[in-house]
mmCIF file of the C-alpha atoms, coordinates in Angstrom:
data_MODEL
# 
_entry.id   MODEL 
# 
loop_
_atom_site.group_PDB 
_atom_site.id 
_atom_site.type_symbol 
_atom_site.label_atom_id 
_atom_site.label_alt_id 
_atom_site.label_comp_id 
_atom_site.label_asym_id 
_atom_site.label_entity_id 
_atom_site.label_seq_id 
_atom_site.pdbx_PDB_ins_code 
_atom_site.Cartn_x 
_atom_site.Cartn_y 
_atom_site.Cartn_z 
_atom_site.occupancy 
_atom_site.B_iso_or_equiv 
_atom_site.pdbx_formal_charge 
_atom_site.auth_seq_id 
_atom_site.auth_comp_id 
_atom_site.auth_asym_id 
_atom_site.auth_atom_id 
_atom_site.pdbx_PDB_model_num 
ATOM 1  C CA . UNK A 1 1  ? 0.126   -8.890  -1.425  1.00 0.00 ? 1  UNK A CA 1 
ATOM 2  C CA . UNK A 1 2  ? -1.012  -5.592  -2.871  1.00 0.00 ? 2  UNK A CA 1 
ATOM 3  C CA . UNK A 1 3  ? -0.072  -3.573  -5.893  1.00 0.00 ? 3  UNK A CA 1 
ATOM 4  C CA . UNK A 1 4  ? 0.077   0.022   -7.056  1.00 0.00 ? 4  UNK A CA 1 
ATOM 5  C CA . UNK A 1 5  ? 0.805   1.489   -10.444 1.00 0.00 ? 5  UNK A CA 1 
ATOM 6  C CA . UNK A 1 6  ? 4.017   3.490   -10.677 1.00 0.00 ? 6  UNK A CA 1 
ATOM 7  C CA . UNK A 1 7  ? 1.958   6.683   -10.982 1.00 0.00 ? 7  UNK A CA 1 
ATOM 8  C CA . UNK A 1 8  ? 0.052   5.826   -7.768  1.00 0.00 ? 8  UNK A CA 1 
ATOM 9  C CA . UNK A 1 9  ? 3.246   4.925   -5.893  1.00 0.00 ? 9  UNK A CA 1 
ATOM 10 C CA . UNK A 1 10 ? 4.755   8.308   -6.833  1.00 0.00 ? 10 UNK A CA 1 
ATOM 11 C CA . UNK A 1 11 ? 1.864   10.415  -5.497  1.00 0.00 ? 11 UNK A CA 1 
ATOM 12 C CA . UNK A 1 12 ? 2.790   12.881  -2.740  1.00 0.00 ? 12 UNK A CA 1 
ATOM 13 C CA . UNK A 1 13 ? 0.486   11.289  -0.131  1.00 0.00 ? 13 UNK A CA 1 
ATOM 14 C CA . UNK A 1 14 ? 1.809   7.729   -0.583  1.00 0.00 ? 14 UNK A CA 1 
ATOM 15 C CA . UNK A 1 15 ? 4.255   6.826   2.161   1.00 0.00 ? 15 UNK A CA 1 
ATOM 16 C CA . UNK A 1 16 ? 6.324   3.727   2.895   1.00 0.00 ? 16 UNK A CA 1 
ATOM 17 C CA . UNK A 1 17 ? 7.656   4.031   6.439   1.00 0.00 ? 17 UNK A CA 1 
ATOM 18 C CA . UNK A 1 18 ? 10.748  2.066   7.436   1.00 0.00 ? 18 UNK A CA 1 
ATOM 19 C CA . UNK A 1 19 ? 12.313  4.466   9.967   1.00 0.00 ? 19 UNK A CA 1 
ATOM 20 C CA . UNK A 1 20 ? 10.942  6.595   12.797  1.00 0.00 ? 20 UNK A CA 1 
ATOM 21 C CA . UNK A 1 21 ? 12.874  9.254   14.720  1.00 0.00 ? 21 UNK A CA 1 
ATOM 22 C CA . UNK A 1 22 ? 16.005  8.268   12.783  1.00 0.00 ? 22 UNK A CA 1 
ATOM 23 C CA . UNK A 1 23 ? 15.816  4.605   13.827  1.00 0.00 ? 23 UNK A CA 1 
ATOM 24 C CA . UNK A 1 24 ? 14.848  1.571   11.766  1.00 0.00 ? 24 UNK A CA 1 
ATOM 25 C CA . UNK A 1 25 ? 11.483  0.121   12.746  1.00 0.00 ? 25 UNK A CA 1 
ATOM 26 C CA . UNK A 1 26 ? 12.052  -3.054  14.728  1.00 0.00 ? 26 UNK A CA 1 
ATOM 27 C CA . UNK A 1 27 ? 10.789  -6.382  13.396  1.00 0.00 ? 27 UNK A CA 1 
ATOM 28 C CA . UNK A 1 28 ? 7.328   -7.474  14.479  1.00 0.00 ? 28 UNK A CA 1 
ATOM 29 C CA . UNK A 1 29 ? 6.258   -11.114 14.883  1.00 0.00 ? 29 UNK A CA 1 
ATOM 30 C CA . UNK A 1 30 ? 4.931   -11.124 11.309  1.00 0.00 ? 30 UNK A CA 1 
ATOM 31 C CA . UNK A 1 31 ? 7.777   -9.214  9.668   1.00 0.00 ? 31 UNK A CA 1 
ATOM 32 C CA . UNK A 1 32 ? 9.062   -5.646  9.691   1.00 0.00 ? 32 UNK A CA 1 
ATOM 33 C CA . UNK A 1 33 ? 6.632   -3.060  11.028  1.00 0.00 ? 33 UNK A CA 1 
ATOM 34 C CA . UNK A 1 34 ? 6.665   -1.149  7.770   1.00 0.00 ? 34 UNK A CA 1 
ATOM 35 C CA . UNK A 1 35 ? 3.480   0.337   6.426   1.00 0.00 ? 35 UNK A CA 1 
ATOM 36 C CA . UNK A 1 36 ? 2.341   1.875   3.192   1.00 0.00 ? 36 UNK A CA 1 
ATOM 37 C CA . UNK A 1 37 ? -0.102  4.724   3.594   1.00 0.00 ? 37 UNK A CA 1 
ATOM 38 C CA . UNK A 1 38 ? -2.147  6.581   1.013   1.00 0.00 ? 38 UNK A CA 1 
ATOM 39 C CA . UNK A 1 39 ? -4.835  8.987   2.197   1.00 0.00 ? 39 UNK A CA 1 
ATOM 40 C CA . UNK A 1 40 ? -7.083  8.654   -0.858  1.00 0.00 ? 40 UNK A CA 1 
ATOM 41 C CA . UNK A 1 41 ? -7.308  4.871   -0.902  1.00 0.00 ? 41 UNK A CA 1 
ATOM 42 C CA . UNK A 1 42 ? -9.928  2.566   0.569   1.00 0.00 ? 42 UNK A CA 1 
ATOM 43 C CA . UNK A 1 43 ? -8.925  0.633   3.687   1.00 0.00 ? 43 UNK A CA 1 
ATOM 44 C CA . UNK A 1 44 ? -8.624  -2.778  2.027   1.00 0.00 ? 44 UNK A CA 1 
ATOM 45 C CA . UNK A 1 45 ? -5.605  -1.382  0.164   1.00 0.00 ? 45 UNK A CA 1 
ATOM 46 C CA . UNK A 1 46 ? -3.815  -0.401  3.389   1.00 0.00 ? 46 UNK A CA 1 
ATOM 47 C CA . UNK A 1 47 ? -0.752  -2.597  3.856   1.00 0.00 ? 47 UNK A CA 1 
ATOM 48 C CA . UNK A 1 48 ? 0.488   -3.329  7.373   1.00 0.00 ? 48 UNK A CA 1 
ATOM 49 C CA . UNK A 1 49 ? 3.696   -5.296  6.731   1.00 0.00 ? 49 UNK A CA 1 
ATOM 50 C CA . UNK A 1 50 ? 6.078   -5.052  3.800   1.00 0.00 ? 50 UNK A CA 1 
ATOM 51 C CA . UNK A 1 51 ? 8.548   -7.858  3.335   1.00 0.00 ? 51 UNK A CA 1 
ATOM 52 C CA . UNK A 1 52 ? 9.499   -7.144  -0.281  1.00 0.00 ? 52 UNK A CA 1 
ATOM 53 C CA . UNK A 1 53 ? 8.933   -4.757  -3.159  1.00 0.00 ? 53 UNK A CA 1 
ATOM 54 C CA . UNK A 1 54 ? 8.694   -6.032  -6.701  1.00 0.00 ? 54 UNK A CA 1 
ATOM 55 C CA . UNK A 1 55 ? 8.684   -3.770  -9.754  1.00 0.00 ? 55 UNK A CA 1 
ATOM 56 C CA . UNK A 1 56 ? 7.072   -5.348  -12.811 1.00 0.00 ? 56 UNK A CA 1 
ATOM 57 C CA . UNK A 1 57 ? 5.856   -4.275  -16.218 1.00 0.00 ? 57 UNK A CA 1 
ATOM 58 C CA . UNK A 1 58 ? 2.255   -5.102  -15.346 1.00 0.00 ? 58 UNK A CA 1 
ATOM 59 C CA . UNK A 1 59 ? 0.057   -4.859  -12.274 1.00 0.00 ? 59 UNK A CA 1 
ATOM 60 C CA . UNK A 1 60 ? -0.530  -8.205  -10.553 1.00 0.00 ? 60 UNK A CA 1 
ATOM 61 C CA . UNK A 1 61 ? -3.733  -8.806  -8.588  1.00 0.00 ? 61 UNK A CA 1 
ATOM 62 C CA . UNK A 1 62 ? -3.248  -8.276  -4.869  1.00 0.00 ? 62 UNK A CA 1 
ATOM 63 C CA . UNK A 1 63 ? -4.763  -10.152 -1.916  1.00 0.00 ? 63 UNK A CA 1 
ATOM 64 C CA . UNK A 1 64 ? -8.135  -8.386  -2.088  1.00 0.00 ? 64 UNK A CA 1 
ATOM 65 C CA . UNK A 1 65 ? -8.321  -8.387  -5.880  1.00 0.00 ? 65 UNK A CA 1 
ATOM 66 C CA . UNK A 1 66 ? -7.898  -12.167 -5.801  1.00 0.00 ? 66 UNK A CA 1 
ATOM 67 C CA . UNK A 1 67 ? -11.023 -12.221 -3.608  1.00 0.00 ? 67 UNK A CA 1 
ATOM 68 C CA . UNK A 1 68 ? -13.172 -10.123 -5.946  1.00 0.00 ? 68 UNK A CA 1 
ATOM 69 C CA . UNK A 1 69 ? -12.486 -6.542  -4.839  1.00 0.00 ? 69 UNK A CA 1 
ATOM 70 C CA . UNK A 1 70 ? -11.800 -3.816  -7.387  1.00 0.00 ? 70 UNK A CA 1 
ATOM 71 C CA . UNK A 1 71 ? -8.113  -3.243  -8.136  1.00 0.00 ? 71 UNK A CA 1 
ATOM 72 C CA . UNK A 1 72 ? -8.693  0.507   -8.275  1.00 0.00 ? 72 UNK A CA 1 
ATOM 73 C CA . UNK A 1 73 ? -9.669  1.283   -4.683  1.00 0.00 ? 73 UNK A CA 1 
ATOM 74 C CA . UNK A 1 74 ? -8.779  4.962   -4.889  1.00 0.00 ? 74 UNK A CA 1 
ATOM 75 C CA . UNK A 1 75 ? -11.461 7.242   -3.471  1.00 0.00 ? 75 UNK A CA 1 
ATOM 76 C CA . UNK A 1 76 ? -13.114 9.669   -5.870  1.00 0.00 ? 76 UNK A CA 1 
ATOM 77 C CA . UNK A 1 77 ? -13.144 13.084  -4.145  1.00 0.00 ? 77 UNK A CA 1 
ATOM 78 C CA . UNK A 1 78 ? -16.632 13.648  -5.600  1.00 0.00 ? 78 UNK A CA 1 
ATOM 79 C CA . UNK A 1 79 ? -18.049 10.572  -3.795  1.00 0.00 ? 79 UNK A CA 1 
ATOM 80 C CA . UNK A 1 80 ? -20.419 11.304  -0.920  1.00 0.00 ? 80 UNK A CA 1 
ATOM 81 C CA . UNK A 1 81 ? -19.035 10.487  2.516   1.00 0.00 ? 81 UNK A CA 1 
# 
């Protein structure tokens, strides 16, 4: 489970892929092979499978946040690489 704010989900570089070359992505052993991609986000926020989307009024802690990681994993462009 992971979560984004509505503002983050609406950014131009956030992508939820469910089709490729006009065809639906075929199911993988662990669910549909859908991915969410955001270029400016740390890797622990990268989601491999999406089995549902839930829109709520507040942001729920995701898998990594429940294990102590920061909920805001967006990369500051001013950070040194």
